[in-house]
C-alpha positions as a Markdown table, in Angstrom:
| # | Residue | x | y | z |
|---|---|---|---|---|
| 1 | Met | 95.6 | 56.2 | 90.0 |
| 2 | Ile | 98.5 | 56.9 | 92.3 |
| 3 | Asp | 101.7 | 57.8 | 90.5 |
| 4 | Gln | 104.0 | 54.7 | 90.4 |
| 5 | Trp | 107.0 | 56.8 | 91.5 |
| 6 | Ala | 105.0 | 58.0 | 94.5 |
| 7 | Arg | 103.9 | 54.4 | 95.3 |
| 8 | Ser | 107.6 | 53.4 | 95.2 |
| 9 | Phe | 108.4 | 56.4 | 97.5 |
| 10 | Phe | 105.7 | 55.3 | 99.9 |
| 11 | Leu | 107.1 | 51.8 | 100.1 |
| 12 | Arg | 110.6 | 53.2 | 100.8 |
| 13 | Leu | 109.2 | 55.5 | 103.5 |
| 14 | Met | 107.4 | 52.6 | 105.1 |
| 15 | Leu | 110.7 | 50.6 | 105.1 |
| 16 | Leu | 112.5 | 53.5 | 106.6 |
| 17 | Val | 109.9 | 54.2 | 109.3 |
| 18 | Thr | 108.9 | 50.7 | 110.2 |
| 19 | Ala | 111.6 | 48.1 | 109.5 |
| 20 | Leu | 109.4 | 45.5 | 111.2 |
| 21 | Pro | 111.0 | 42.2 | 112.2 |
| 22 | Ser | 109.5 | 39.0 | 110.7 |
| 23 | Cys | 108.5 | 37.6 | 114.1 |
| 24 | Ser | 106.8 | 39.0 | 117.2 |
| 25 | Val | 110.1 | 39.4 | 119.1 |
| 26 | Asn | 110.5 | 43.0 | 120.5 |
| 27 | Ile | 113.7 | 44.1 | 118.8 |
| 28 | Leu | 114.4 | 46.5 | 121.7 |
| 29 | Glu | 115.2 | 43.4 | 123.8 |
| 30 | Thr | 118.4 | 43.1 | 121.7 |
| 31 | Phe | 119.6 | 46.5 | 122.9 |
| 32 | Ala | 121.6 | 46.4 | 126.1 |
| 33 | Asp | 120.2 | 49.9 | 126.9 |
| 34 | Thr | 116.8 | 50.8 | 125.5 |
| 35 | Gln | 117.6 | 54.5 | 126.1 |
| 36 | Thr | 120.3 | 54.5 | 123.5 |
| 37 | Asp | 119.7 | 56.8 | 120.5 |
| 38 | Ala | 119.3 | 53.8 | 118.2 |
| 39 | Ala | 116.8 | 52.2 | 120.4 |
| 40 | Leu | 114.8 | 55.4 | 120.9 |
| 41 | Phe | 114.8 | 55.9 | 117.1 |
| 42 | Tyr | 113.5 | 52.4 | 116.5 |
| 43 | Asp | 110.8 | 52.9 | 119.1 |
| 44 | Ala | 109.9 | 56.3 | 117.5 |
| 45 | Lys | 109.5 | 54.6 | 114.1 |
| 46 | Met | 107.3 | 52.0 | 115.6 |
| 47 | Lys | 105.0 | 54.6 | 117.2 |
| 48 | Ile | 104.8 | 56.5 | 113.9 |
| 49 | Asn | 103.8 | 53.3 | 112.1 |
| 50 | Asn | 101.0 | 52.8 | 114.7 |
| 51 | Gly | 99.8 | 56.4 | 114.4 |
| 52 | Asp | 101.1 | 57.4 | 117.8 |
| 53 | Tyr | 102.8 | 60.6 | 116.6 |
| 54 | Thr | 102.8 | 62.3 | 120.0 |
| 55 | Gly | 104.5 | 59.2 | 121.5 |
| 56 | Ala | 107.1 | 59.3 | 118.7 |
| 57 | Leu | 107.9 | 62.9 | 119.4 |
| 58 | Gly | 108.4 | 61.9 | 123.1 |
| 59 | Gln | 111.1 | 59.5 | 121.9 |
| 60 | Phe | 112.8 | 62.1 | 119.7 |
| 61 | Ser | 112.9 | 64.5 | 122.7 |
| 62 | Leu | 115.2 | 62.0 | 124.5 |
| 63 | Met | 117.7 | 61.6 | 121.7 |
| 64 | Ser | 121.1 | 63.4 | 121.7 |
| 65 | Ala | 121.5 | 66.5 | 119.6 |
| 66 | Asp | 124.1 | 64.9 | 117.4 |
| 67 | Tyr | 121.8 | 62.0 | 116.6 |
| 68 | Leu | 118.9 | 64.3 | 115.9 |
| 69 | Asp | 121.1 | 66.1 | 113.4 |
| 70 | Arg | 121.4 | 63.1 | 111.2 |
| 71 | Arg | 119.7 | 63.5 | 107.8 |
| 72 | Glu | 117.6 | 60.3 | 108.0 |
| 73 | Val | 116.6 | 61.1 | 111.6 |
| 74 | Lys | 115.4 | 64.6 | 110.6 |
| 75 | Ser | 113.2 | 63.1 | 107.9 |
| 76 | Val | 111.5 | 60.6 | 110.2 |
| 77 | His | 111.3 | 63.3 | 112.9 |
| 78 | Ala | 109.5 | 65.6 | 110.4 |
| 79 | Ser | 107.1 | 62.8 | 109.5 |
| 80 | Ala | 106.0 | 62.5 | 113.2 |
| 81 | Tyr | 105.1 | 66.2 | 113.2 |
| 82 | Ala | 103.5 | 65.8 | 109.8 |
| 83 | Gly | 101.2 | 63.1 | 111.2 |
| 84 | Ile | 100.0 | 65.5 | 113.8 |
| 85 | Cys | 99.5 | 68.1 | 111.2 |
| 86 | Gly | 97.2 | 65.8 | 109.2 |
| 87 | Val | 99.5 | 64.4 | 106.4 |
| 88 | Asp | 98.1 | 61.2 | 104.9 |
| 89 | Phe | 100.6 | 60.5 | 102.2 |
| 90 | Leu | 98.7 | 58.1 | 99.9 |
| 91 | Asp | 95.4 | 59.9 | 100.1 |
| 92 | Met | 97.0 | 63.2 | 99.4 |
| 93 | Val | 99.0 | 61.9 | 96.4 |
| 94 | Asp | 95.9 | 60.2 | 95.0 |
| 95 | Ala | 93.9 | 63.4 | 95.4 |
| 96 | Leu | 96.5 | 65.4 | 93.7 |
| 97 | Ala | 96.5 | 63.0 | 90.8 |
| 98 | Asn | 92.7 | 63.4 | 90.5 |
| 99 | Leu | 92.2 | 67.1 | 91.2 |
| 100 | Gly | 90.6 | 67.7 | 87.8 |
| 101 | Ala | 88.9 | 71.1 | 87.8 |
| 102 | Thr | 89.0 | 71.4 | 91.6 |
| 103 | Arg | 91.0 | 74.4 | 92.7 |
| 104 | Val | 94.0 | 73.7 | 95.0 |
| 105 | Met | 92.8 | 75.8 | 97.9 |
| 106 | Val | 89.3 | 74.5 | 97.7 |
| 107 | Trp | 90.8 | 71.0 | 98.0 |
| 108 | Leu | 93.0 | 72.0 | 100.9 |
| 109 | Met | 90.0 | 73.4 | 102.9 |
| 110 | Ser | 88.0 | 70.3 | 102.2 |
| 111 | Thr | 90.9 | 67.9 | 103.1 |
| 112 | Phe | 92.2 | 69.6 | 106.2 |
| 113 | Gln | 89.0 | 70.3 | 108.1 |
| 114 | Gly | 89.3 | 71.3 | 111.7 |
| 115 | Gly | 92.5 | 73.2 | 111.4 |
| 116 | Asn | 93.9 | 74.7 | 114.6 |
| 117 | Ala | 97.0 | 76.1 | 116.2 |
| 118 | Thr | 98.3 | 72.7 | 117.3 |
| 119 | Lys | 98.1 | 71.3 | 113.7 |
| 120 | Gln | 99.6 | 74.5 | 112.3 |
| 121 | Asp | 102.5 | 74.5 | 114.7 |
| 122 | Ala | 103.2 | 70.8 | 114.0 |
| 123 | Cys | 103.4 | 71.6 | 110.3 |
| 124 | Ile | 105.8 | 74.4 | 110.9 |
| 125 | Gln | 108.0 | 72.2 | 113.0 |
| 126 | Ala | 108.0 | 69.5 | 110.2 |
| 127 | Glu | 108.7 | 72.1 | 107.6 |
| 128 | Thr | 111.6 | 73.5 | 109.6 |
| 129 | Leu | 113.2 | 70.1 | 110.0 |
| 130 | Ile | 113.2 | 69.5 | 106.2 |
| 131 | Lys | 114.6 | 73.0 | 105.6 |
| 132 | Glu | 117.4 | 72.1 | 107.9 |
| 133 | Ile | 118.3 | 69.3 | 105.5 |
| 134 | Gly | 118.2 | 71.7 | 102.6 |
| 135 | Leu | 116.6 | 75.2 | 102.5 |
| 136 | Leu | 115.5 | 74.7 | 98.8 |
| 137 | Gly | 114.5 | 71.7 | 96.8 |
| 138 | Ala | 117.6 | 71.6 | 94.7 |
| 139 | Ser | 119.6 | 70.6 | 97.7 |
| 140 | Arg | 117.3 | 67.8 | 98.8 |
| 141 | Thr | 116.5 | 64.3 | 97.4 |
| 142 | Ala | 113.3 | 63.5 | 95.5 |
| 143 | Asp | 112.0 | 61.7 | 98.6 |
| 144 | Glu | 112.7 | 64.6 | 100.9 |
| 145 | Asn | 111.0 | 67.0 | 98.4 |
| 146 | Leu | 107.9 | 64.9 | 98.2 |
| 147 | Leu | 107.6 | 64.8 | 102.0 |
| 148 | Met | 108.2 | 68.6 | 102.0 |
| 149 | Ala | 105.4 | 69.1 | 99.4 |
| 150 | Met | 102.9 | 67.1 | 101.5 |
| 151 | Ile | 103.9 | 69.1 | 104.6 |
| 152 | Gly | 103.5 | 72.4 | 102.7 |
| 153 | Phe | 100.1 | 71.5 | 101.4 |
| 154 | Ala | 99.0 | 70.4 | 104.9 |
| 155 | Lys | 100.3 | 73.6 | 106.5 |
| 156 | Met | 98.3 | 75.7 | 104.0 |
| 157 | Gly | 95.2 | 73.5 | 104.6 |
| 158 | Ala | 95.5 | 73.7 | 108.4 |
| 159 | Ile | 95.7 | 77.5 | 108.4 |
| 160 | Ile | 93.0 | 78.1 | 105.7 |
| 161 | Ser | 90.7 | 75.7 | 107.6 |
| 162 | Arg | 91.5 | 77.3 | 110.9 |
| 163 | Tyr | 90.4 | 80.7 | 109.8 |
| 164 | Gly | 88.1 | 80.2 | 106.9 |
| 165 | Asp | 86.0 | 77.2 | 107.9 |
| 166 | Val | 84.9 | 77.7 | 111.4 |
| 167 | Ala | 81.1 | 77.8 | 111.7 |
| 168 | Pro | 80.5 | 75.0 | 111.0 |
| 169 | Ala | 83.7 | 73.2 | 110.1 |
| 170 | Asp | 82.4 | 71.4 | 107.0 |
| 171 | Gly | 85.1 | 71.8 | 104.4 |
| 172 | Leu | 83.4 | 74.9 | 102.9 |
| 173 | Val | 84.5 | 78.5 | 103.2 |
| 174 | Asp | 82.5 | 80.6 | 105.7 |
| 175 | Gly | 80.4 | 83.4 | 104.2 |
| 176 | Gly | 82.1 | 86.0 | 106.3 |
| 177 | Phe | 85.6 | 85.0 | 105.6 |
| 178 | Asp | 87.6 | 87.7 | 103.7 |
| 179 | Pro | 91.2 | 86.7 | 102.8 |
| 180 | Cys | 92.1 | 90.4 | 102.2 |
| 181 | Asn | 91.2 | 91.3 | 105.8 |
| 182 | Val | 93.6 | 90.8 | 108.6 |
| 183 | Gly | 90.6 | 90.4 | 110.9 |
| 184 | Ser | 89.8 | 87.2 | 109.0 |
| 185 | Leu | 93.4 | 86.1 | 108.4 |
| 186 | Pro | 96.1 | 87.5 | 110.6 |
| 187 | Ser | 99.3 | 88.8 | 108.9 |
| 188 | Ala | 101.6 | 86.2 | 110.6 |
| 189 | Asp | 99.4 | 83.4 | 109.4 |
| 190 | Ala | 99.0 | 84.7 | 105.9 |
| 191 | Lys | 102.8 | 84.7 | 105.7 |
| 192 | Glu | 102.9 | 81.1 | 106.8 |
| 193 | Ile | 100.5 | 80.3 | 104.0 |
| 194 | Ala | 102.8 | 82.1 | 101.6 |
| 195 | Thr | 105.8 | 80.1 | 102.7 |
| 196 | Gly | 103.8 | 76.9 | 102.6 |
| 197 | Phe | 102.8 | 77.8 | 99.1 |
| 198 | Asn | 106.4 | 78.5 | 98.1 |
| 199 | Val | 108.0 | 75.4 | 99.7 |
| 200 | Thr | 105.4 | 73.2 | 98.2 |
| 201 | Met | 105.8 | 74.5 | 94.6 |
| 202 | Asp | 109.6 | 74.5 | 95.0 |
| 203 | Ala | 109.6 | 70.9 | 96.3 |
| 204 | Leu | 107.3 | 69.7 | 93.5 |
| 205 | Glu | 109.4 | 71.3 | 90.8 |
| 206 | Asn | 112.5 | 69.5 | 92.2 |
| 207 | Ile | 111.1 | 66.0 | 92.5 |
| 208 | Gly | 112.1 | 65.4 | 88.9 |
| 209 | Ser | 110.8 | 61.9 | 88.1 |
| 210 | Ser | 107.1 | 62.1 | 88.9 |
| 211 | Thr | 104.0 | 63.8 | 87.6 |
| 212 | Ile | 102.7 | 64.4 | 91.1 |
| 213 | Gly | 101.2 | 67.8 | 91.4 |
| 214 | Ala | 101.8 | 68.7 | 87.8 |
| 215 | Gly | 98.3 | 70.0 | 87.4 |
| 216 | Ala | 98.6 | 72.1 | 90.6 |
| 217 | Leu | 101.9 | 73.5 | 89.3 |
| 218 | Thr | 100.3 | 74.5 | 86.1 |
| 219 | Asp | 97.4 | 76.2 | 87.9 |
| 220 | Val | 99.7 | 78.1 | 90.2 |
| 221 | Thr | 101.8 | 79.3 | 87.3 |
| 222 | Thr | 98.7 | 80.6 | 85.6 |
| 223 | Ala | 97.3 | 82.2 | 88.7 |
| 224 | Cys | 100.7 | 83.9 | 89.5 |
| 225 | Gly | 100.6 | 85.4 | 86.0 |
| 226 | Phe | 97.5 | 87.4 | 86.8 |
| 227 | Leu | 98.9 | 88.9 | 90.0 |
| 228 | Pro | 99.5 | 92.7 | 89.9 |
| 229 | Val | 103.2 | 93.5 | 89.1 |
| 230 | Gly | 104.0 | 94.6 | 92.6 |
| 231 | Tyr | 102.8 | 91.2 | 94.1 |
| 232 | Leu | 104.7 | 89.0 | 91.6 |
| 233 | Pro | 107.8 | 88.5 | 93.9 |
| 234 | Leu | 105.6 | 86.0 | 95.8 |
| 235 | Cys | 106.1 | 83.7 | 92.8 |
| 236 | Ser | 109.8 | 84.6 | 92.3 |
| 237 | Asp | 112.7 | 82.3 | 91.8 |
| 238 | Pro | 114.4 | 81.5 | 94.2 |
| 239 | Pro | 111.2 | 81.2 | 96.3 |
| 240 | Gln | 110.8 | 83.0 | 99.6 |
| 241 | Val | 110.5 | 80.1 | 102.1 |
| 242 | Asp | 111.0 | 82.0 | 105.4 |
| 243 | Thr | 108.2 | 84.2 | 106.8 |
| 244 | Ala | 110.8 | 86.9 | 107.6 |
| 245 | Asp | 111.3 | 87.3 | 103.8 |
| 246 | Ile | 107.6 | 87.7 | 103.0 |
| 247 | Asp | 107.1 | 91.5 | 102.6 |
| 248 | Ala | 103.8 | 93.4 | 102.6 |
| 249 | Asn | 103.3 | 93.0 | 98.8 |
| 250 | Glu | 104.1 | 89.3 | 98.8 |
| 251 | Glu | 101.6 | 88.9 | 101.6 |
| 252 | Leu | 99.0 | 90.7 | 99.5 |
| 253 | Gly | 99.9 | 88.3 | 96.7 |
| 254 | Ile | 99.0 | 85.2 | 98.7 |
| 255 | Arg | 95.9 | 86.8 | 100.0 |
| 256 | Ser | 94.9 | 87.6 | 96.4 |
| 257 | Leu | 95.5 | 84.0 | 95.3 |
| 258 | Ile | 93.3 | 82.7 | 98.2 |
| 259 | Asn | 90.6 | 85.2 | 97.2 |
| 260 | Glu | 90.3 | 84.4 | 93.5 |
| 261 | Ser | 88.1 | 81.9 | 91.8 |
| 262 | Gln | 89.7 | 81.1 | 88.4 |
| 263 | Asp | 92.8 | 79.0 | 89.1 |
| 264 | Val | 93.7 | 78.1 | 92.7 |
| 265 | Gly | 91.7 | 80.2 | 95.2 |
| 266 | Leu | 88.7 | 79.7 | 97.5 |
| 267 | Gly | 86.5 | 81.8 | 95.3 |
| 268 | Val | 85.5 | 84.4 | 97.9 |
| 269 | Cys | 85.8 | 86.8 | 95.0 |
| 270 | Thr | 84.7 | 85.9 | 91.5 |
| 271 | Gly | 87.5 | 86.4 | 89.0 |
| 272 | Asp | 91.2 | 85.9 | 88.5 |
| 273 | Ala | 94.0 | 87.2 | 90.7 |
| 274 | Ala | 94.0 | 90.5 | 89.0 |
| 275 | Ala | 90.2 | 91.1 | 89.4 |
| 276 | Cys | 90.4 | 89.8 | 93.0 |
| 277 | Ala | 93.7 | 91.5 | 94.0 |
| 278 | Cys | 93.6 | 92.5 | 97.7 |
| 279 | Pro | 94.2 | 96.3 | 98.1 |
């Protein structure tokens, strides 16, 4: 059952993104110049509503810098990139509410099959736009944090799928995938998973009035508790949300969490984050 607060958010998001008129008249006809920022923004929202995320980004590219810097515009702009990345809001919220014993990273690999560089880059762009509104969740609204959480999940899923579910892309981890090995998971991309992990947990913790992701938060807290002492800064407060701030030990921390099988990981190794810690 989808969290009622999440359903309310989704309705607010749809009103923000669509704002459809009650008749078939093209509202752009009411603009003297269809290339004004307001007209371009309206058209971008219509394209997002129709699933044309690339077309929407084309409209954003024509807007003035000052208009793009508006808070509302940043959120909708981020949602266009999120669509390319694979964010399906209602399905994701419903899945989070019903994870049960499914580990988070197992769910991510299954949900975001076919991850590639294009989807990964779109997620990074969406994440960057929300961070421009507020670097950490405490300085963002609940709605902005929920959007950020979905983007963070999608970024992790796109990268894990890109490297760990290749032959065939079936939602299951490949037998030869080793999260501890930079040959299986390049360092730069492991750091992107680490920041995706951190922005997601930070966003969920700052939503405030919803139970969305409560189970995932509990599992993450438990898994972090098993990390070797040197890797614990990955789970520190305030969270490290920029890849430049992820050091070698924090990178090993996220690799270890991907590796383990007890709380959140893919289960490449059998055991908790201590038993499956990457060297």
